[in-house]
TIDO-192106 format. One record per atom (N, C-alpha, C): residue number from 1; residue in three letters; x, y, z. Coordinates in Angstrom, 1 decimal. Atoms other than C-alpha are relative to their C-alpha. Example, Ala and Ser with C-alpha at 12.3 -4.5 7.8 and 13.67 -1.06 7.14 Angstrom:
<rs>
<num: 1, residu: ALA, x: 0.9, y: -1.2, z: 0.0>
<num: 1, residu: ALA, x: 12.3, y: -4.5, z: 7.8>
<num: 1, residu: ALA, x: 0.9, y: 1.2, z: 0.0>
<num: 2, residu: SER, x: -0.9, y: -1.1, z: 0.0>
<num: 2, residu: SER, x: 13.7, y: -1.1, z: 7.1>
<num: 2, residu: SER, x: -0.8, y: 1.1, z: 0.8>
</rs>
This chain:
<rs>
<num: 1, residu: MET, x: 1.2, y: 0.6, z: -0.5>
<num: 1, residu: MET, x: -73.0, y: 51.6, z: 42.7>
<num: 1, residu: MET, x: 0.2, y: -0.3, z: 1.5>
<num: 2, residu: THR, x: -0.1, y: 0.2, z: -1.5>
<num: 2, residu: THR, x: -73.4, y: 51.7, z: 46.5>
<num: 2, residu: THR, x: -1.4, y: -0.5, z: 0.4>
<num: 3, residu: GLY, x: 1.3, y: 0.4, z: -0.6>
<num: 3, residu: GLY, x: -76.1, y: 50.4, z: 48.8>
<num: 3, residu: GLY, x: -0.1, y: -1.5, z: 0.1>
<num: 4, residu: GLN, x: 0.4, y: 1.4, z: -0.3>
<num: 4, residu: GLN, x: -77.8, y: 47.1, z: 49.0>
<num: 4, residu: GLN, x: 0.8, y: -1.0, z: -0.9>
<num: 5, residu: ALA, x: -0.7, y: 0.9, z: 0.9>
<num: 5, residu: ALA, x: -76.0, y: 45.6, z: 45.9>
<num: 5, residu: ALA, x: 1.4, y: -0.3, z: 0.6>
<num: 6, residu: ASP, x: -1.3, y: 0.2, z: -0.6>
<num: 6, residu: ASP, x: -72.6, y: 46.2, z: 47.5>
<num: 6, residu: ASP, x: -0.1, y: -0.8, z: 1.3>
<num: 7, residu: ALA, x: 0.1, y: 0.7, z: -1.2>
<num: 7, residu: ALA, x: -73.7, y: 44.9, z: 50.8>
<num: 7, residu: ALA, x: -0.2, y: -1.5, z: -0.2>
<num: 8, residu: VAL, x: 0.2, y: 1.4, z: 0.4>
<num: 8, residu: VAL, x: -74.9, y: 41.7, z: 49.2>
<num: 8, residu: VAL, x: 1.4, y: -0.6, z: -0.4>
<num: 9, residu: ARG, x: -1.3, y: 0.5, z: 0.5>
<num: 9, residu: ARG, x: -71.5, y: 41.3, z: 47.4>
<num: 9, residu: ARG, x: 1.1, y: 0.1, z: 1.1>
<num: 10, residu: GLY, x: -1.0, y: -0.1, z: -1.0>
<num: 10, residu: GLY, x: -69.6, y: 42.3, z: 50.6>
<num: 10, residu: GLY, x: 1.0, y: 1.1, z: -0.3>
<num: 11, residu: ALA, x: -1.0, y: -1.1, z: 0.4>
<num: 11, residu: ALA, x: -67.9, y: 45.3, z: 48.9>
<num: 11, residu: ALA, x: 0.0, y: 1.1, z: 1.0>
<num: 12, residu: SER, x: -0.1, y: -1.2, z: -0.8>
<num: 12, residu: SER, x: -66.6, y: 48.1, z: 51.0>
<num: 12, residu: SER, x: 0.6, y: 1.1, z: -0.8>
<num: 13, residu: ARG, x: -0.5, y: -1.1, z: 0.8>
<num: 13, residu: ARG, x: -65.6, y: 51.5, z: 49.8>
<num: 13, residu: ARG, x: 0.9, y: 0.9, z: 0.8>
<num: 14, residu: ASP, x: -0.9, y: -0.9, z: -0.7>
<num: 14, residu: ASP, x: -62.8, y: 53.9, z: 50.6>
<num: 14, residu: ASP, x: -0.7, y: 1.4, z: 0.2>
<num: 15, residu: LYS, x: 0.6, y: -1.3, z: -0.2>
<num: 15, residu: LYS, x: -63.4, y: 57.6, z: 51.6>
<num: 15, residu: LYS, x: -0.5, y: 0.7, z: -1.3>
<num: 16, residu: ALA, x: 0.4, y: -0.6, z: 1.2>
<num: 16, residu: ALA, x: -63.6, y: 58.6, z: 48.0>
<num: 16, residu: ALA, x: -1.2, y: -0.7, z: -0.7>
<num: 17, residu: GLY, x: 1.1, y: 0.8, z: 0.6>
<num: 17, residu: GLY, x: -66.3, y: 56.0, z: 47.3>
<num: 17, residu: GLY, x: 0.4, y: -1.1, z: -1.0>
<num: 18, residu: HIS, x: -0.5, y: 1.0, z: 0.9>
<num: 18, residu: HIS, x: -64.1, y: 53.7, z: 45.3>
<num: 18, residu: HIS, x: -0.1, y: -1.4, z: 0.7>
<num: 19, residu: PRO, x: 0.1, y: 1.3, z: -0.6>
<num: 19, residu: PRO, x: -64.7, y: 50.0, z: 45.9>
<num: 19, residu: PRO, x: 1.4, y: -0.5, z: 0.4>
<num: 20, residu: ARG, x: -1.2, y: 0.6, z: -0.5>
<num: 20, residu: ARG, x: -62.0, y: 48.3, z: 48.0>
<num: 20, residu: ARG, x: 0.0, y: -1.5, z: -0.4>
<num: 21, residu: PRO, x: -0.1, y: 1.5, z: 0.3>
<num: 21, residu: PRO, x: -60.7, y: 44.9, z: 46.8>
<num: 21, residu: PRO, x: -0.1, y: -0.8, z: 1.3>
<num: 22, residu: SER, x: 0.2, y: 0.9, z: -1.1>
<num: 22, residu: SER, x: -61.7, y: 42.2, z: 49.2>
<num: 22, residu: SER, x: 1.2, y: -1.0, z: 0.1>
<num: 23, residu: VAL, x: -1.2, y: 0.9, z: -0.2>
<num: 23, residu: VAL, x: -58.6, y: 40.4, z: 50.5>
<num: 23, residu: VAL, x: -0.5, y: -1.5, z: 0.0>
<num: 24, residu: THR, x: 0.6, y: 1.3, z: -0.1>
<num: 24, residu: THR, x: -60.8, y: 37.4, z: 51.4>
<num: 24, residu: THR, x: -0.4, y: -0.6, z: -1.4>
<num: 25, residu: ASN, x: 0.4, y: 0.5, z: 1.3>
<num: 25, residu: ASN, x: -62.3, y: 37.2, z: 47.9>
<num: 25, residu: ASN, x: 1.2, y: -0.2, z: -0.9>
<num: 26, residu: PHE, x: -1.1, y: 0.1, z: 0.9>
<num: 26, residu: PHE, x: -59.0, y: 37.8, z: 46.2>
<num: 26, residu: PHE, x: 0.8, y: -1.3, z: 0.4>
<num: 27, residu: ALA, x: -0.7, y: 1.2, z: -0.4>
<num: 27, residu: ALA, x: -57.3, y: 35.0, z: 48.2>
<num: 27, residu: ALA, x: -0.8, y: -1.3, z: -0.4>
<num: 28, residu: MET, x: 0.8, y: 1.1, z: 0.4>
<num: 28, residu: MET, x: -60.2, y: 32.7, z: 47.5>
<num: 28, residu: MET, x: 0.0, y: -0.2, z: -1.5>
<num: 29, residu: ALA, x: -0.1, y: 0.1, z: 1.4>
<num: 29, residu: ALA, x: -60.2, y: 33.5, z: 43.9>
<num: 29, residu: ALA, x: 1.3, y: -0.6, z: -0.5>
<num: 30, residu: SER, x: -1.3, y: 0.5, z: 0.5>
<num: 30, residu: SER, x: -56.5, y: 32.8, z: 43.5>
<num: 30, residu: SER, x: 0.2, y: -1.5, z: 0.4>
<num: 31, residu: THR, x: -0.2, y: 1.4, z: -0.4>
<num: 31, residu: THR, x: -56.7, y: 29.4, z: 45.3>
<num: 31, residu: THR, x: -1.1, y: -0.8, z: -0.5>
<num: 32, residu: MET, x: 1.1, y: 0.8, z: 0.4>
<num: 32, residu: MET, x: -60.1, y: 28.3, z: 44.2>
<num: 32, residu: MET, x: 0.2, y: -0.6, z: -1.4>
<num: 33, residu: ALA, x: -0.2, y: 0.4, z: 1.4>
<num: 33, residu: ALA, x: -59.0, y: 28.1, z: 40.6>
<num: 33, residu: ALA, x: 0.9, y: -1.2, z: -0.1>
<num: 34, residu: THR, x: -1.0, y: 1.1, z: 0.1>
<num: 34, residu: THR, x: -56.3, y: 25.6, z: 41.4>
<num: 34, residu: THR, x: -0.3, y: -1.1, z: 1.0>
<num: 35, residu: MET, x: 0.3, y: 1.0, z: -1.1>
<num: 35, residu: MET, x: -58.0, y: 23.7, z: 44.3>
<num: 35, residu: MET, x: -1.2, y: -0.8, z: -0.4>
<num: 36, residu: ALA, x: 1.1, y: 0.9, z: 0.1>
<num: 36, residu: ALA, x: -60.3, y: 20.7, z: 44.1>
<num: 36, residu: ALA, x: -0.5, y: -0.4, z: 1.4>
<num: 37, residu: THR, x: 0.5, y: 0.4, z: -1.3>
<num: 37, residu: THR, x: -62.5, y: 19.6, z: 46.9>
<num: 37, residu: THR, x: -0.1, y: -1.5, z: 0.1>
<num: 38, residu: MET, x: 0.2, y: 1.4, z: -0.2>
<num: 38, residu: MET, x: -62.4, y: 16.1, z: 48.3>
<num: 38, residu: MET, x: -0.5, y: -0.2, z: 1.5>
<num: 39, residu: ASN, x: 0.5, y: 0.3, z: -1.4>
<num: 39, residu: ASN, x: -64.5, y: 14.9, z: 51.3>
<num: 39, residu: ASN, x: 0.5, y: -1.3, z: 0.4>
<num: 40, residu: VAL, x: -0.6, y: 1.2, z: -0.5>
<num: 40, residu: VAL, x: -62.9, y: 12.3, z: 53.5>
<num: 40, residu: VAL, x: -0.8, y: -0.3, z: 1.3>
<num: 41, residu: SER, x: 0.7, y: 0.5, z: -1.3>
<num: 41, residu: SER, x: -64.8, y: 10.3, z: 56.2>
<num: 41, residu: SER, x: 1.0, y: -0.6, z: 0.9>
<num: 42, residu: LEU, x: -1.0, y: 0.5, z: -1.0>
<num: 42, residu: LEU, x: -62.8, y: 9.6, z: 59.3>
<num: 42, residu: LEU, x: -0.8, y: -0.5, z: 1.3>
<num: 43, residu: PRO, x: 0.5, y: 0.5, z: -1.3>
<num: 43, residu: PRO, x: -63.6, y: 7.6, z: 62.5>
<num: 43, residu: PRO, x: 0.3, y: 1.2, z: 1.0>
<num: 44, residu: ASP, x: -0.1, y: -1.1, z: -1.0>
<num: 44, residu: ASP, x: -64.0, y: 9.9, z: 65.5>
<num: 44, residu: ASP, x: 1.5, y: 0.1, z: 0.6>
<num: 45, residu: GLY, x: -1.4, y: -0.1, z: -0.5>
<num: 45, residu: GLY, x: -60.5, y: 8.9, z: 66.8>
<num: 45, residu: GLY, x: 1.0, y: 0.7, z: -0.9>
<num: 46, residu: LEU, x: -0.9, y: -0.7, z: 1.0>
<num: 46, residu: LEU, x: -58.8, y: 10.0, z: 63.6>
<num: 46, residu: LEU, x: -0.3, y: 1.5, z: -0.1>
<num: 47, residu: LYS, x: 0.4, y: -1.4, z: 0.0>
<num: 47, residu: LYS, x: -60.8, y: 13.2, z: 63.5>
<num: 47, residu: LYS, x: 0.6, y: 0.8, z: 1.1>
<num: 48, residu: LYS, x: -0.6, y: -0.6, z: -1.2>
<num: 48, residu: LYS, x: -59.7, y: 14.0, z: 67.0>
<num: 48, residu: LYS, x: 1.5, y: 0.2, z: -0.2>
<num: 49, residu: PHE, x: -1.5, y: -0.1, z: 0.3>
<num: 49, residu: PHE, x: -56.1, y: 13.3, z: 66.0>
<num: 49, residu: PHE, x: 0.3, y: 1.1, z: -0.9>
<num: 50, residu: VAL, x: -0.2, y: -1.1, z: 1.0>
<num: 50, residu: VAL, x: -56.3, y: 15.6, z: 63.0>
<num: 50, residu: VAL, x: -0.2, y: 1.3, z: 0.7>
<num: 51, residu: GLU, x: 0.2, y: -1.2, z: -0.7>
<num: 51, residu: GLU, x: -57.8, y: 18.3, z: 65.1>
<num: 51, residu: GLU, x: 1.1, y: 0.4, z: 1.0>
<num: 52, residu: ALA, x: -1.1, y: -0.3, z: -0.9>
<num: 52, residu: ALA, x: -55.1, y: 18.0, z: 67.7>
<num: 52, residu: ALA, x: 1.2, y: 0.4, z: -0.7>
<num: 53, residu: GLN, x: -1.2, y: -0.4, z: 0.8>
<num: 53, residu: GLN, x: -52.4, y: 18.1, z: 65.1>
<num: 53, residu: GLN, x: -0.1, y: 1.4, z: -0.5>
<num: 54, residu: VAL, x: 0.2, y: -1.3, z: 0.5>
<num: 54, residu: VAL, x: -53.9, y: 21.2, z: 63.6>
<num: 54, residu: VAL, x: 0.3, y: 1.0, z: 1.1>
<num: 55, residu: SER, x: -0.2, y: -0.9, z: -1.2>
<num: 55, residu: SER, x: -53.9, y: 22.9, z: 67.0>
<num: 55, residu: SER, x: 1.5, y: 0.0, z: 0.4>
<num: 56, residu: GLU, x: -1.4, y: 0.0, z: -0.5>
<num: 56, residu: GLU, x: -50.5, y: 21.7, z: 68.2>
<num: 56, residu: GLU, x: 1.1, y: 0.4, z: -0.9>
<num: 57, residu: ARG, x: -1.0, y: -0.3, z: 1.0>
<num: 57, residu: ARG, x: -48.6, y: 22.2, z: 65.0>
<num: 57, residu: ARG, x: -0.3, y: 1.3, z: -0.7>
<num: 58, residu: ASN, x: 0.3, y: -1.3, z: 0.5>
<num: 58, residu: ASN, x: -50.2, y: 25.6, z: 64.2>
<num: 58, residu: ASN, x: -0.4, y: 0.0, z: -1.5>
<num: 59, residu: TYR, x: 0.6, y: 0.0, z: 1.3>
<num: 59, residu: TYR, x: -51.9, y: 24.6, z: 61.0>
<num: 59, residu: TYR, x: -1.2, y: 0.9, z: 0.1>
<num: 60, residu: GLY, x: 1.1, y: -0.8, z: 0.0>
<num: 60, residu: GLY, x: -54.6, y: 27.0, z: 60.0>
<num: 60, residu: GLY, x: -1.3, y: -0.8, z: -0.1>
<num: 61, residu: THR, x: 1.2, y: 0.8, z: 0.2>
<num: 61, residu: THR, x: -57.1, y: 24.3, z: 59.0>
<num: 61, residu: THR, x: 0.4, y: -1.5, z: -0.1>
<num: 62, residu: SER, x: -0.2, y: 1.5, z: 0.2>
<num: 62, residu: SER, x: -57.4, y: 20.5, z: 58.8>
<num: 62, residu: SER, x: 0.5, y: -0.2, z: -1.4>
<num: 63, residu: SER, x: -0.4, y: 0.2, z: 1.4>
<num: 63, residu: SER, x: -57.0, y: 20.9, z: 55.0>
<num: 63, residu: SER, x: 1.5, y: 0.3, z: -0.1>
<num: 64, residu: GLU, x: -1.4, y: -0.2, z: 0.0>
<num: 64, residu: GLU, x: -53.6, y: 22.4, z: 55.5>
<num: 64, residu: GLU, x: 0.8, y: -1.2, z: 0.5>
<num: 65, residu: PHE, x: -0.6, y: 1.2, z: -0.6>
<num: 65, residu: PHE, x: -52.6, y: 19.5, z: 57.7>
<num: 65, residu: PHE, x: 0.0, y: -1.2, z: -1.0>
<num: 66, residu: ILE, x: 0.1, y: 1.1, z: 1.0>
<num: 66, residu: ILE, x: -53.8, y: 16.9, z: 55.1>
<num: 66, residu: ILE, x: 0.8, y: 0.3, z: -1.2>
<num: 67, residu: ARG, x: -0.9, y: -0.3, z: 1.2>
<num: 67, residu: ARG, x: -52.1, y: 18.7, z: 52.2>
<num: 67, residu: ARG, x: 1.4, y: -0.2, z: 0.3>
<num: 68, residu: ASP, x: -1.3, y: 0.2, z: -0.4>
<num: 68, residu: ASP, x: -48.9, y: 18.7, z: 54.2>
<num: 68, residu: ASP, x: 0.4, y: -1.5, z: 0.0>
<num: 69, residu: LEU, x: -0.2, y: 1.5, z: 0.0>
<num: 69, residu: LEU, x: -49.2, y: 14.9, z: 54.8>
<num: 69, residu: LEU, x: 0.1, y: -0.5, z: -1.4>
<num: 70, residu: ILE, x: 0.0, y: 0.5, z: 1.4>
<num: 70, residu: ILE, x: -49.9, y: 14.3, z: 51.1>
<num: 70, residu: ILE, x: 1.3, y: 0.4, z: -0.7>
<num: 71, residu: ARG, x: -1.3, y: -0.4, z: 0.6>
<num: 71, residu: ARG, x: -46.9, y: 16.4, z: 50.0>
<num: 71, residu: ARG, x: 1.2, y: -0.8, z: 0.6>
<num: 72, residu: ARG, x: -1.0, y: 0.9, z: -0.5>
<num: 72, residu: ARG, x: -44.7, y: 14.4, z: 52.4>
<num: 72, residu: ARG, x: 0.0, y: -1.3, z: -0.6>
<num: 73, residu: GLU, x: 0.1, y: 1.3, z: 0.6>
<num: 73, residu: GLU, x: -46.0, y: 11.2, z: 51.0>
<num: 73, residu: GLU, x: 0.5, y: 0.0, z: -1.4>
<num: 74, residu: GLN, x: -0.5, y: -0.1, z: 1.3>
<num: 74, residu: GLN, x: -45.3, y: 12.4, z: 47.5>
<num: 74, residu: GLN, x: 1.6, y: 0.0, z: 0.0>
<num: 75, residu: GLY, x: -1.4, y: 0.0, z: -0.2>
<num: 75, residu: GLY, x: -41.7, y: 13.1, z: 48.6>
<num: 75, residu: GLY, x: 0.6, y: -1.3, z: 0.3>
<num: 76, residu: ARG, x: -0.5, y: 1.3, z: -0.3>
<num: 76, residu: ARG, x: -41.3, y: 9.7, z: 50.1>
<num: 76, residu: ARG, x: -0.2, y: -0.9, z: -1.2>
<num: 77, residu: THR, x: 0.2, y: 0.8, z: 1.2>
<num: 77, residu: THR, x: -42.7, y: 8.1, z: 46.9>
<num: 77, residu: THR, x: 1.0, y: 0.3, z: -1.0>
<num: 78, residu: GLN, x: -1.0, y: -0.4, z: 0.9>
<num: 78, residu: GLN, x: -40.3, y: 10.0, z: 44.8>
<num: 78, residu: GLN, x: 1.4, y: -0.6, z: 0.4>
<num: 79, residu: LEU, x: -1.2, y: 0.6, z: -0.6>
<num: 79, residu: LEU, x: -37.4, y: 9.0, z: 47.1>
<num: 79, residu: LEU, x: 0.1, y: -1.5, z: -0.2>
<num: 80, residu: ARG, x: 0.0, y: 1.5, z: 0.2>
<num: 80, residu: ARG, x: -38.4, y: 5.4, z: 47.0>
<num: 80, residu: ARG, x: 0.2, y: -0.4, z: -1.4>
<num: 81, residu: ALA, x: -0.2, y: 0.3, z: 1.4>
<num: 81, residu: ALA, x: -38.5, y: 5.4, z: 43.2>
<num: 81, residu: ALA, x: 1.5, y: 0.2, z: -0.4>
<num: 82, residu: LEU, x: -1.4, y: -0.2, z: 0.2>
<num: 82, residu: LEU, x: -35.0, y: 6.9, z: 43.1>
<num: 82, residu: LEU, x: 0.9, y: -1.1, z: 0.6>
<num: 83, residu: LEU, x: -0.8, y: 1.1, z: -0.6>
<num: 83, residu: LEU, x: -33.7, y: 4.3, z: 45.5>
<num: 83, residu: LEU, x: -0.1, y: -1.3, z: -0.8>
<num: 84, residu: VAL, x: 0.2, y: 1.2, z: 0.8>
<num: 84, residu: VAL, x: -35.2, y: 1.5, z: 43.4>
<num: 84, residu: VAL, x: 0.7, y: 0.1, z: -1.3>
<num: 85, residu: ASP, x: -0.8, y: -0.2, z: 1.3>
<num: 85, residu: ASP, x: -33.7, y: 3.0, z: 40.2>
<num: 85, residu: ASP, x: 1.4, y: -0.2, z: 0.3>
<num: 86, residu: GLY, x: -1.4, y: 0.1, z: -0.3>
<num: 86, residu: GLY, x: -30.4, y: 3.2, z: 41.9>
<num: 86, residu: GLY, x: 0.4, y: -1.4, z: 0.3>
<num: 87, residu: MET, x: -0.3, y: 1.4, z: -0.2>
<num: 87, residu: MET, x: -30.5, y: -0.4, z: 43.1>
<num: 87, residu: MET, x: 0.0, y: -0.8, z: -1.3>
<num: 88, residu: ALA, x: 0.1, y: 0.8, z: 1.3>
<num: 88, residu: ALA, x: -31.5, y: -1.6, z: 39.6>
<num: 88, residu: ALA, x: 1.1, y: 0.4, z: -0.9>
<num: 89, residu: SER, x: -1.0, y: -0.5, z: 0.9>
<num: 89, residu: SER, x: -28.6, y: 0.4, z: 38.0>
<num: 89, residu: SER, x: 1.3, y: -0.8, z: 0.0>
<num: 90, residu: GLY, x: -1.2, y: 0.8, z: 0.0>
<num: 90, residu: GLY, x: -26.0, y: -2.2, z: 38.9>
<num: 90, residu: GLY, x: 0.8, y: 0.3, z: 1.3>
<num: 91, residu: PRO, x: -0.8, y: -0.1, z: -1.2>
<num: 91, residu: PRO, x: -23.3, y: -2.5, z: 41.5>
<num: 91, residu: PRO, x: 0.5, y: 1.5, z: 0.2>
<num: 92, residu: GLY, x: -0.5, y: -1.3, z: -0.3>
<num: 92, residu: GLY, x: -22.2, y: 0.7, z: 43.2>
<num: 92, residu: GLY, x: 1.4, y: 0.0, z: 0.4>
<num: 93, residu: SER, x: -1.4, y: -0.1, z: -0.5>
<num: 93, residu: SER, x: -18.9, y: 1.9, z: 44.6>
<num: 93, residu: SER, x: 0.1, y: -0.7, z: 1.3>
<num: 94, residu: GLU, x: -0.3, y: 0.5, z: -1.3>
<num: 94, residu: GLU, x: -17.3, y: 0.2, z: 47.5>
<num: 94, residu: GLU, x: 0.1, y: 1.2, z: 0.9>
<num: 95, residu: MET, x: 0.1, y: -1.1, z: -0.9>
<num: 95, residu: MET, x: -17.9, y: 2.4, z: 50.5>
<num: 95, residu: MET, x: 1.1, y: -0.2, z: 1.0>
<num: 96, residu: ASP, x: -1.1, y: 0.1, z: -0.9>
<num: 96, residu: ASP, x: -14.4, y: 2.4, z: 52.0>
<num: 96, residu: ASP, x: 0.6, y: 1.4, z: 0.3>
<num: 97, residu: GLU, x: -0.5, y: -1.3, z: -0.4>
<num: 97, residu: GLU, x: -12.2, y: 5.1, z: 53.4>
<num: 97, residu: GLU, x: 0.4, y: 0.9, z: -1.2>
<num: 98, residu: PRO, x: -0.2, y: -0.8, z: 1.2>
<num: 98, residu: PRO, x: -11.0, y: 6.3, z: 49.9>
<num: 98, residu: PRO, x: -1.3, y: 0.6, z: -0.6>
<num: 99, residu: TYR, x: 1.2, y: -0.5, z: 0.5>
<num: 99, residu: TYR, x: -14.6, y: 6.6, z: 48.8>
<num: 99, residu: TYR, x: -0.5, y: 1.2, z: 0.8>
<num: 100, residu: PHE, x: 0.4, y: -1.1, z: -0.8>
<num: 100, residu: PHE, x: -15.5, y: 8.8, z: 51.8>
<num: 100, residu: PHE, x: 0.9, y: 1.2, z: -0.1>
<num: 101, residu: GLU, x: -1.0, y: -1.1, z: 0.2>
<num: 101, residu: GLU, x: -12.4, y: 10.9, z: 51.3>
<num: 101, residu: GLU, x: -0.4, y: 0.7, z: -1.3>
<num: 102, residu: ARG, x: 0.4, y: -0.6, z: 1.3>
<num: 102, residu: ARG, x: -13.5, y: 11.5, z: 47.6>
<num: 102, residu: ARG, x: -1.3, y: 0.8, z: 0.3>
<num: 103, residu: MET, x: 1.2, y: -0.7, z: -0.3>
<num: 103, residu: MET, x: -17.0, y: 12.5, z: 48.9>
<num: 103, residu: MET, x: 0.3, y: 1.3, z: 0.8>
<num: 104, residu: ARG, x: -0.3, y: -1.2, z: -0.8>
<num: 104, residu: ARG, x: -15.5, y: 14.9, z: 51.5>
<num: 104, residu: ARG, x: 0.6, y: 1.1, z: -0.9>
<num: 105, residu: GLU, x: -0.7, y: -1.0, z: 0.9>
<num: 105, residu: GLU, x: -13.3, y: 16.5, z: 48.8>
<num: 105, residu: GLU, x: -1.0, y: 0.6, z: -1.0>
<num: 106, residu: ARG, x: 1.0, y: -0.6, z: 0.9>
<num: 106, residu: ARG, x: -16.3, y: 16.9, z: 46.4>
<num: 106, residu: ARG, x: -0.8, y: 1.0, z: 0.8>
<num: 107, residu: ALA, x: 0.7, y: -1.0, z: -0.8>
<num: 107, residu: ALA, x: -18.2, y: 18.6, z: 49.3>
<num: 107, residu: ALA, x: 0.7, y: 1.2, z: 0.2>
<num: 108, residu: ARG, x: -0.9, y: -1.2, z: -0.3>
<num: 108, residu: ARG, x: -15.3, y: 20.9, z: 50.1>
<num: 108, residu: ARG, x: 0.1, y: 0.8, z: -1.3>
<num: 109, residu: SER, x: -0.2, y: -0.8, z: 1.2>
<num: 109, residu: SER, x: -14.8, y: 21.9, z: 46.5>
<num: 109, residu: SER, x: -1.3, y: 0.6, z: -0.5>
<num: 110, residu: SER, x: 1.2, y: -0.6, z: 0.3>
<num: 110, residu: SER, x: -18.5, y: 22.5, z: 45.9>
<num: 110, residu: SER, x: -0.4, y: 1.2, z: 0.9>
<num: 111, residu: ARG, x: 0.2, y: -1.1, z: -1.0>
<num: 111, residu: ARG, x: -18.7, y: 24.6, z: 49.1>
<num: 111, residu: ARG, x: 0.9, y: 1.2, z: -0.3>
<num: 112, residu: ASP, x: -1.0, y: -1.1, z: 0.2>
<num: 112, residu: ASP, x: -15.6, y: 26.6, z: 48.3>
<num: 112, residu: ASP, x: -0.1, y: 0.7, z: -1.4>
<num: 113, residu: GLY, x: 0.1, y: -0.6, z: 1.2>
<num: 113, residu: GLY, x: -16.5, y: 27.2, z: 44.9>
<num: 113, residu: GLY, x: -0.1, y: 0.1, z: -1.3>
</rs>
């Protein structure tokens, strides 16, 4: 099927007349299934900040920048929970010279093998 229907769908064809897969449509289809949309209102100053970060840090879009911020916050939240769990688990080891020597030895043995 060529002609107007393909033009509407944006399909292109190779020399043999077979439809070419659209990279854009493929990429959108693979991410759209797992992505949800959220609109966020920002004051002008924050919007300008986001736009500057996108440009300076080579993000493709403001969404990429925001997703990165959210992932970093998830990591911080997980680390914070681990620290709280560790603090609640009772007294730890005394951090003296023998302690650090044991840590160095563990690092050497795991590195060597």
